[in-house]
N, C-alpha and C positions, 0 to 999 in steps of 0.2 A: 187703503183701508180708511173707514170713516173715523173721525176723531170721536173718542170716547167721552161721554158726559161725566162730569165731576160731581160725585156725591160725597160730601164731607161733614155731615151733620154733627157727628160725635166731636170732630176737631173744632167746629164753631162753638158747640157748647162748652167745650174745655176752654177755649180762648175767653169766652164770655165769663165763665166762672172765675176764671184766674184774674180778669180784670176787675170783678166785682160789680158787673153792670147787669142792669135789668135787661130783659128782651126789648123793651120800648127804647131805652137809652142806646143800646146796641144797634138796634135798626136805624135809629137817627143817625149815628155816626157813620153807618154803612150806606145811608142813602136809600134805604129800602122801606117798605111798609111792613109793620109789625106782623101781619098776616104771612107775608112772603118769607121773612125770617124764620117764623115758626114752621112754615113748610120746608125750608132749606135745613133747619136743625132736625127735623124728622125725616130727612131724606126723601120727602115727597116732591121736592124739586131739586135740579142740580144747582150747584153754585154757579151764578152768573158772572159774566166778565167784569161787570160793574162792581160787584162784591169783591172779586179777586183783587182788582185795582185798589179799592178801598182798604182792604186789609193790609196792603203793601204800604199805601201812602199814609192812612190814619193810624195805623197800629205798628208799622215797621215790620211786619211779619214776612218771613220767608215763605212765600206762596207755594214753593215746591213741597212744603211739608204737608200741604193739603192732600197730595197724592201719595204721601209715603206709604211704604210697603205694608204697614200694620194689617190693613184690611185684607190684602191679598194672603198674608201669612195665616191669619185667622181662617179664612175660607179654606186654604190648602190643609191646614191642621184639622179643622173640623171635618173635612171631607175624608181624611184619613182615618180620623177617629170613628166616624160613622160608617166606614168600610168594615169595622170589626165585626166578625161573625155574629156577636151578642145581639146585635140589632136585626139580625135575620134578613139582612137585604133591604131593609125599609129605609132606603135612602131618601131624605127630603129633596124636592127639586133644587136645583143649584141656586135659583133666583132667592129661595127662602133662606138658604145658607148665607148668601151674600147680604141679605137684608139684615139677618142676625148679626153678622159680623161688623156691619156699618152702623146699624141703629143701637145696638146693645153689645159693644165690645166687652164690657164686663161680664156680662151674662155668658158671652162665648168662652171667654177665658175660665169662668167658673166651670162650665161643661167640660173643658179640656182637662182641667185639674180633677174633675169627678172622674172622667174616663181613665186618666193615668192612674188615679187611685184604685180604680176597678182592676186596671192591668196587673199593678203590683200585687194586689190582694190575690188575684188569679194565680200569678206566679208563684206566690208564696204556697197556695193550696196545693199547686201541682208538685211541689217538694215538700209536702207536709211531713214526710218521714224525718226530714232534717230539722223541722221547726218544732216537733213535738217535746214538751217539756221546757222549751225556751221562754223566758220572760219577754224578750223582744220579738216574739213571733208576730206581733200585730203589724199591720201594713203601715209603712213609713215612706215618705217622699224620697225618691232617689235624689241624692245631693248632686250627682253629675247631671241629671237631666234639668234639675232646677236651675243649676247655674247655666247650662246651654240655653234654657229658655230665657234667663236674663239678658244675656248677650244678644240673643235672636231678637227680642222685642225692643232692645235699645238701638236697634239697626246697627249693631256691632260698632257703635261709636260712643265713647265716654268722654264728653267734652272737657270736663275738668282734668282728667288724667292726660288727655291728648294734649292740651295746652300747657300743662306742666312739663310734659316731655320735650315739646317743642322749645319752651323756654330754657329747658336745660341744655339742649342741643345748641340753640343759637347763640348762647352766652359763652360757648367754647371758642378757642382760637381756630379759625378755619384752616390753618395750616397743620392742625394737630388731628390725628385719626381719632374716631370716635372710641376705639379701643382704648387708646391712651387717656382720653378724657374720662372714660369710666374707671380706670385704674387710679387715676388721680383723684377721683371723687371718692373712691374707697379709701385711699390713703388719708384723705382729710378726715374721714371718720375713724382713722386708727386701725383700718382693716388691712392686712397683708394680703397679697395674691400670690398663689403658688400654682405651677402647672405640673402635674403628676402623670405617671403612667398608670392610670386607672380607668376602669370602664364607667365610673361614676362621672356624669357630665358636670355637675356641680355639688359641692359639699361645703357648707359654712360651719365652722367651729365657733360659736359665739363666745365661748369662755377664752379661747386664745385669740379671737378676733382675727381669724385667718380664713380665707376663701381658697378651697382647693378646686382646680379646674382640670379636666382630662386634656393631657397634651395631644392626645390622638384625635380630638375633634377638629373639624374644619374651623378655620379662623373666624368665619361669619358667626358660627355657633358659639365660640369662645366669647366674641363680643357681645352677642345677645345675652349670654348668661351673666356677663359681668354688669351689663345694663340692668337686668332683672335684679341683681343684688343691690345695685344703686337704688332702686325703686324701693325695695324692702327695707333699706336702711335711711335713705334720705327723704322718701316720700310716704312713710309709714301712716302719718297723720292724715293725709289725703286719702290714702287707701282705706283706712279705717272709717273715715267719715263717708265715703262712698258705699261701704258695705252697710253702715247703718242705715242709710237712705233705701238700700236694696231690700232690707227685712227678710233675710233668708230664715227659713223655718227650723234649720239645723246648724250646729256648729260645723258639721262636716262640710255642708254647702258653703258656709262662709269661708272656711279655710281654702276650699277648692277655688272659690271665687277671688280670694285675695291672691293667690298665684296667678289667676287669670288676668287680674288687673295689673300685677307686676310684669307679666308677659306684655300685656297691652302697652304699659309704659316703655318697656324695652323696644318694642317694635316701633313705637311712635318717636322715640328719641333717636334711634338708628336711621329712621326715615321721617324727618320732621315735616309737618303738614304742608305748610306754604312752599318750602323748597322742593319737597318731593312732588307735590302736584304740578308745580311749574315745570319741573324736569320731565315729568311724565306726559304732559301736554306737548312740550318741545319735541320729544322723541316719538310721539304718538304711541306711547305705551308699549315701547320695546323693553320687553322683561330683561333680555340679556344686556342691553346698554345700561338699563337702570341698575341691574345688579352689579355691573363693573364699576359704575359711577359712585355707588353708595357702599359697595363692600358688603352686600347682603346676598343671601341665598335667593334663588328663583322662587322658592316657597314664600320667604319673606316678603319679596316684593308683590307676588300676587296677592297675599293675604292683605297687606297693607292697601293696595288698590281698592280692595273691597270695603275698606273702612272709611274712605274719603267722603264723608257725608255730613261735614260740618255745615250747620245752617248758614246760609249766606255765601258759602264758597264751596259748593258741592262739586265732587269730580264726576266722572262718567259712572252711572250706577252699574257696578258689576255684581255678578254672582261668583262665589268662590266655593269649591268643595275639594276635599281631599278623601280618597277612598284607598282601602287596602286591597290586597289581592282577592280577598273573598267578596269584594263588592260593598263592604260595609262602609258606610259614611262616618269618618272619623272626625272630620271638621266641615262645617257648612255654614254658609251665610249668603244671603241674596238681597241686594237693594233693587231688584228687578221683580217683575211680575212672576218670574219663575221661582217656585218654592219647592224645597226638598222634602222628601218623605221624613217624618220625625223617627220612624222605626224601618229596620231593614236597609236595603241596598238602593242604588240609583238605577235607572232604566238601562238595561243591557245594551240598548242601540246607541247610547251616548259614547262619544270618541274617548272619554276619559278611561274606559276599560281597555281599549286599544292601546293605550300609552305603554302598558307594560310589555308589549310586543315590539316595541320600537324605542328601547332606552336611548336617551340622550336627544331625542327629536322632538320637535313640536309638531302636533297634529292640529289641522284646522277643520272645522266642521260648521256647516250651516245647517241649522235645525229648526223645526217648527213643533210647537207644542199643540196639543188638541184644541186649545182655545184660538188657534190661529196666529199667535205671536211668533215672530221669527227672531231668531238669535245667532250670533257668531261665537262659537266656542273655540278655546284654545286648551289642548291638553298636553302634559308631559309627565313621565315618570319622574320621581325625586328620590331614588333609591338612596338610603343613608348608609355610607361605608361602615364596616365594623371596626376599623382601626387596628386590628390584629388578626392573625390567623386563627381560625376556628371560632371567632365571635360571630353572632348572627347578624345578617344584613337586614335592615328594616326597608321594606319596599313599600312605596305608595305612589299613587299618581294624583295629580292635581288638575283641575279644570277652571278656567277663567273665562267669563264671557259677558256679553251684554245684548241688549236688543239692537236689531238692525239700524235703528235710527241714530245709533251712535257709532256705527261701523267705521264711518270715515275717519274718526279719531284713532283707529287702530291700524298699525302698520300691517298687522296680520290679515287685514282685508284686502290688501293689494292683490291683484291678479285673480281674485274669485270672482265667478259669474254671479253677480248678487241679484240679477234681474230674472234668472231662469227659475222657474217654480220647481222643477224637478231637481235641481241643485240643493234643496232643502230637505234633509232627512227627517222623517216623523219620529219624534221621541216623546216620552211621557213622563210621569212622575212616579206613580205606583200603580202596579197591575190593576188593584181592586178599584181605583177611581179612575183609570184611563179608559177613555170611550171609543179608542180605536177598535174596529172590528176585525180587522185582517192582519194583525201583528203576529209575525212568525215566531216572536220571541216571548209571547205571552206565557206567564208562569200559573196565573190564576184567572178565573173569569171575572169580567167586571160586574160589580153588584147592581149597577144601574141598568142593566140590559137583560132582556129575556134571552134565554139559551134555548136552541133547538139541537136535539141529539138524533141523528139519523143513523141507525144500525146499518143501513146499506151503503153508507158513504163515509169516506174518511178523507179529509183534507189535512192541511198542516195541524190543525187543531182537531181534537175529537168532538167538537161541538161548534155550532154556528151561532155568532152573536147576532142578534137582531136589532 
């Protein structure tokens, strides 16, 4: 496959603005002419090798950030938004969408915000009988989606929180378990810990300064909840400062994000960046070995692997997703070119759905998206036990994967025929924007293609995609 040219005009402008340099001064330090820099900043020319080297040597920039996933995320999100029937199938060419995402990312995000506002208004009107007479019937941004997009566009890596968690973990006695360290940290703050026979995972009584945890929860869940409470007590100032920078539009979004940041701290403390990354590389990302070594669940390990995007020390760029039995995506993140649908479920051809049929087993899949990029994907069910008779069991499946150029770093690639084209299954993102013509699992027609309906012929689909 031919190497892809690198267009990073927005990131060049962002760096120059941050440094307070004029185009002329910036061009001089990069060793290029002013017109050439202007063309690169406007994405009329790709970033040259000379400029990449100058960015690294002159400014100490982590050049991998030039190809960070923001552009692909915006392209994927815009294509999904434009697939909304409100646009009546008038999908702009993909080249135009890419141009908008790379040249005007602020405008692209404003468009996505506008479309999201439209969706919320439309949903309100659809249930007007419930909204009549209410003062809060006006459209408001969904706090959950606002927080989801915050982490999505931060590349699911929050540097200050990650480093604080790593510092907490590394200053503990290596002979002491993280569970004991978390309990000790809570005791320092005068908080007592009790394990009760209750269905509530975690309940903190601030008046009595007592933390109640479910004795029925798995050990790794208890440790995680202990560390989450450590974050809320010992790292409250850091969490609040991070929330101030995020500028959420509602208090509800801020409250949800604070729990998200505390969750992030807990995961990063349980699996400290440097030590965890080194262990992952050593065992070639064997999730079971890492789970045993760090006392974490398979889901916690997979999720943490997808966050190893620290500038200057990045790990393998993974995608990570969790789905429920209905196929709804409940967690999603991608540091790869593969981006998930913002609304609805994942492609039914993806092996993450088959994981429910084979509990306790890892499923491997070689897959290719419509843009020709190939991936290796690992899926497994992660059913969460009820803890007592009659309580509901929560069933999910997770998938973790990366592009094929990183496959040699995964133990799960061993024994697979990576050179056979037919070994790669065709998967997509969303039926409305998927360009595949003969998919037997297609739910709705693609908006970018003309359909032919022949009353005298019926194949798998009742129409033919041209």
